[in-house]
Every structure is written in structure tokens, then in C-alpha cells.
N, C-alpha and C positions, 0 to 999 in steps of 0.2 A: 446491381448488388442487392440481394434480398436478405441476407443474414447479417447479424452483428459482426461475426467473424470476418466476412468479406469486407465490411466497411472499415473496421478498425485496422485490418491488415493493410488496406489501401491508404487510409487517412494518416496513420502514424508516419508513413513514409512522405506523404504529401505535406504534412505539417513541419516535419523536421529535415526532409531531404536526405535522411539516412535510411539505408536499406535494413530490413529486419534482422538479418544475420549479423549486422555490424553493431548492434546495441550490446552493451554489457548486461550480465545477468543481475547486476546490482545498480540501482538507480538513485542518483541525488537530484532532487527537485529544487528549483530556485525561482524567484521572481526577477532576477537581475542578470543582465548580460555580463556585468562585471564579474560575477561569481563564475560564470563560464570561462571568462578570460583568464582569471586567476588560477582556476583549476588546470587549464590548458598550459599556462606558462609553468606552473609548478611540476606538472606531470609530463611536460615536453610532448604534447600532443596538439592536434589541429582543431580549431573551432570549426564545426560543421553547420551548414544551414543558415549562414548569414543573410541570405536573401529570402529565407523562409519565416514562417510565423514563430518557430521555436528554434532557437539555436542550441547546440549541443557540443559535447566533447567527450571522447572516450579513451580510457587508458586502463589496462590490465583488468578487464572485465567489469569496470565501473564507468557508468555514463552519467554525465550531468546534463540536465535539460532546463532551460528557462521556458516555463510554460505561460508566463504572463501573470496578471494580477486578478484576483477575485475568484469567488466560488464557481461561477460558470466555467472558467478556464480550468480550475482545479478538477471539477468533474470530468471535463473533456479529456485531460491528460491521463486520469485514472482509467477511463474507458478505453483510451487509445492504448495504454500499456498492457491491457489484456491480450493484445496481439502477440506480445512476447512472453507474457506470464513471468515477470521478474521474480527472483528469489527474495528481494527486499527493496523497498522504496523508502528513502529518508528525505524529509522535507527540511530544508534549511531556510527558514522564513524569518521575517522580522515582525515585531509585535509592539503594542503599546502597553507599558506597565500600568496596572490599575491600583497598585498598593503603594503607599508612600515609602515603604521600606525597600521597594524594588528600584534600582538605579539603572540609568542608561548604560548599556554595555553589559548588563547582567544576561545570563542565559536562563531560559525557562524550558523545562522538560515536561511536556504535558502528560498528565495521567489520564486525561480525557478532555473532550471539548463540548461546549454547549452549542446546540445547532440553531443558531440565529440567522443562518445563512439563506434559508429558503430552498436552495438548490437541492440539498440532500433529501428534502421531502419527496422528491421524484423517485427516490431509490428505496426508502424505508419510511414507515410511519414515524411521527415525531417522538414516539415513546422509546424508540430504539437508540441506545447511547452511542456516541461517537467515541470509540476507543482505539488506542494504538496497539501495535504488536508488542507483547511483553519482551520477547527476545531482542527486538530492536532497541527498545528503551533501555534495556539492561546493558546492551553493548555500548550505548551512547553514555550512560552513566559511568560505566567503567573507564571509558576514554576521557571523559571530562576530569575524573579524579586523577588520572595519569598526567593531565595537563595542569594539575594543582589549581583547578578553577572551581569556584563555588557555583551553585546553580539552584534555581527555585523549582519545586514540583507543585502542581496544582492544575486546576482546570483553566482552559482558555475559552473565551467567548468569541465565536466566529459570526461576524455580521456581514450583511451584503451592502452596508452603507459605507461609502468612502468618506463623505463629509458629514460628521456628526458632532464634532468637538464643541460646537456652539450650543447644542441641544441639551438644556438643563434636565428636561424630562427623561431623556434617554440616558443621561448620566446617572440619575437617581435609579432608573431601572437596572442599569449595569451593576451598581453597587449592591443591589439586592441579590444578584446571582453569586456573589462572593468569588468571582473569577479573578485570577491573578493577572491575566493579560488579555488583550483583545487583538484579533487579527481578521483576515478576510478569506482564509483558505483552509485552516487546519481541520475543522469539523467535517468540511466537504471531502477532503482527502481521506480521512479516516473512514467515513461512511461509504464512499464509493469504492475505496479500496476493499472494504469488507464485502461490499456487494460483489466485486469482481474476484474475490478470494486472493487478494494481493496483500501481504503483510506490509504495513505502513507505519512509520514512526515520524517523529518531528523533534527538531531542536530549534527553538526560537531565540532570536537575539532581540533584546529590548532596545528599541531605537528612539522612543519618546515617552513622555508621561502625559497623555492626552487629557487627563481629568483636570488639569489646571491650565489656565491660559498660557502661562509662561513655559509650560512643558510641551506644548504642541510642536510637532516637527516643523522645521523650516529648512530651506535649502542649505543654509550655512551649517546648521546643526547636524543635518544629515550627512554632509560631507566630512565633518570632523569625526562623527561616529563611525563612518565607513572606513576612514583611514586607520582608526585605532582598532577596530574589532572584526572587520570582514574576513581578513586572512585566517585569523584564529578560528572563526566559525567554520570556515571551509576545512581547515586542517582536522578539527574534531570530527566533522562529518565524514571525511574520507577515511580517517583512521578507524572510525566505528564500522564502516562497511568493510574495510579490510579485515577486521576482526571476524566478522561473520563470514567473509569469503574464505579466510584461511583456516577456519575451524574444520571445514570439510566434513561435517557430520552427514551421515546418510541414515535414513530410516527405511527399512524394508517391511512392507505390509502385504499380507495375503488377503485380498479384499475383492468383493464383487460390487461394492457400492459405487454407482456411477459418478458421484461428486468426487469421491476419492480418486477414481480413475482419471477423471478430467484434469484434476490438479496435480497429478504425479509428474515428477521431472522425467522419469523413465519407466516405461511399462513392459513387462514380460508377459505375453499371453500364452498360456499353456493349453494344449488341445492335441488333436482336433476335436475330441469329445471328452466326456467325463470318464473317471474310473480307469479300468484297464484299456479303454479306447483312447486314452490321452497320454500325457507324460512327455509330449514333444513341444518344443518352442515353435509356435506357428507364426508369431510376430513379435518384434521387439523394437522399441524406440519411443518417440514422443507420442502424445495423444493424437496429433494430426496424422502421424504415420500409421497408427493403429486404425484410425478411421478409413484409411485407404487400403487396408490389408486384405480386404475381400475374404472374410471368414465369418464364423458365427458371431463372434464378439463384435466385429465392426457392423454386421447387419443389425444387431440390437442397439448399438450406440448410434447409428445412423437413422434408426427408426424404421428400417426396412422390415424388421421383424419386431413384434410386440407380444408381451404376455398380457392377455385380456384379463383384467380384474372384473369379476362379476358384479353387477350393480346390486344384486340381492344375494345374500348368503343364507344357506339353510340353517335352521336352528339346531343346536346340539341336543342330544338326548340325555345328557347328564352323566353319560358313561365316558371312561377314558382308559388309556393304555399305559401301563407301567412297564419300565425296563429296569431290571436288576443287574448290577455288575456288568454293565455294557462294555464291550471290548472293541477292538479294531481301531477306528479313528478316535474312539472315547477311551477313557482310562478308568475302568471299573467304577462307573458312576451310576447312580440310581436316579431316574427321572420319571 
């Protein structure tokens, strides 16, 4: 396997045990097998891949995946999901509340994440912000209000440290960031999702208050918190993706930009040539289908043909051409 596409196509199946065609177009991500089981029970579907690294369940075009814990796993799942190019990915994670006014069981809707994870630096320079998809966060916000539930909005600090609650110096640093919550995945998911052109959002459930010794998560506290809040967390996540799924909006774009073509859900290639020599549908379907269509477009997309850009361009002479009241494809414009 030489290309990223070949690797992720193989590895997503390898890690989940689920064939690519069986994934939904809308993805829920979680760190917990319990969330996958609750999803399967509520939507009457089967848990897949129990002998694999990542368990999953799929119902009505929505797939939930337990990808594990930590930023490396978060980056891995976002790279692997590029094999199916989902329409939306929503992370249902848990976090520690960093403000005294934030209580266990509260929800945090991140408007951004601070990249203290390290992993995301392999994808973008540190200056690039980790941001969620606006449309996803808007759908989540609407759903939470329908559940008559309050939530916090703010930044989340993502760290690659699992055991830091004893470290006074780190706590002082965290306070300076003014973050509302801390976790180990959100910034990585946002950043690698952006890298792979996958829209990503997050809804975090506050499971502990790690800035104080008595607020650190314990086995007993975690079990109580899970019993009280996990099912509601999943319900909000599922309903949010259903909203996006059921809107069914389509955007039609006439475009020659390669990035736009690569990320389109469906492509219609007109040809075989330009102007009066075109006007026929020469290929139609997904980006992968267009790549194998054996025409001028696929030749350029595959790199068989290239437009050579000269290394040096000639200098202009200061003269220019003016068009007055241009017609045809143009509408009486002056350029």
C-alpha cells in the first residue's frame, strides 16, 4: 500500500471489522463501549467489532464508534474516517470542569480547543486554531434547548497527560488559559478533521472537577455520574445528527477547483470537451468513481496529465486589453 487512500480504506475495516459500505454517513465518536451498547439497545441494532480495536453500531445512517482514549487515537480515527468521507462527525466525550461554577453533569459545547495535545502539531503549525464545524454546533445547541438543558460554551484545553491532577504547576498554567474544561481528544479531533476536510463537532459531559483534590474522579463517582447522565448525553448526540441528516440540504456548485471536486458528495463531469464540443455527461458519481472514469478529467485528477506552470514568467509591457459591454457568458460588463 503506497497511498494514504489505500491505507485508510484497509485500516478502517481492520480496526472496526465493518466494511466501508456499511458505515453511516453521520458518525458519533465516543471513548466508551457503554455508549456503543446504549446506542445499540435504544436503536435496536447490533454491536459490531467486539473482537476488534474499535467497537461500533449503525442505525439509520448513523454509526457510533468507540475509538479509545487520548489524542493519538483521536488522530487515528479522523484519518481513518477519510476513507468514507462522512458528512458530519460528533464527539460525545467527557471532560473535567475547570471553573467553580461548572458542576458534574453539566454539558460543555466547545467553541474552540487549545492544542496542548502535541499530536495535532503533526498536521498543522501550533498557530492554527482548533475549531468545530459551526453547523454541527448549531444543531447541538438547538437539540440541547429542546431537552430543556443548560450548557456552557467556551474553550476546552486538550492535554496529552492522563495523570496531572497532583501537579500544582500544571494547574497554575491551566488557569492562565481561561479554558472552561480539560480533556484529551477535542483539539485533536477538530484539527485532524479540518486537515481531512471532515466537519467535526463536540458535546462534552463534565465528569469531574480535577482542580480540587476532592473533585478528582474516582471509580465510585464515575459510576454514579454515568448512571445519571450518559443516556441523556447519547440522546442529545443522536438527535443532533438526525437533525442534520433529515434537513437534506444540497448545494450545487459549478466548479473546477480540485479540492472542491475531491470533497463533493456527487460529481457530474460534463464533456467530452469544452464549448460546442461538450454538453454531454461523460461521468457521474463519487470522487473515486470519477478517478476511474478514463477521460480528460480523470487524467488530470490522477496526475496522468498536468498543466505545466512556467518557473519564470515574462514581464508585462504596461499595456492591457479592455472589454466593453461584454456579452455571451458575460452580462454586459466592462473589464
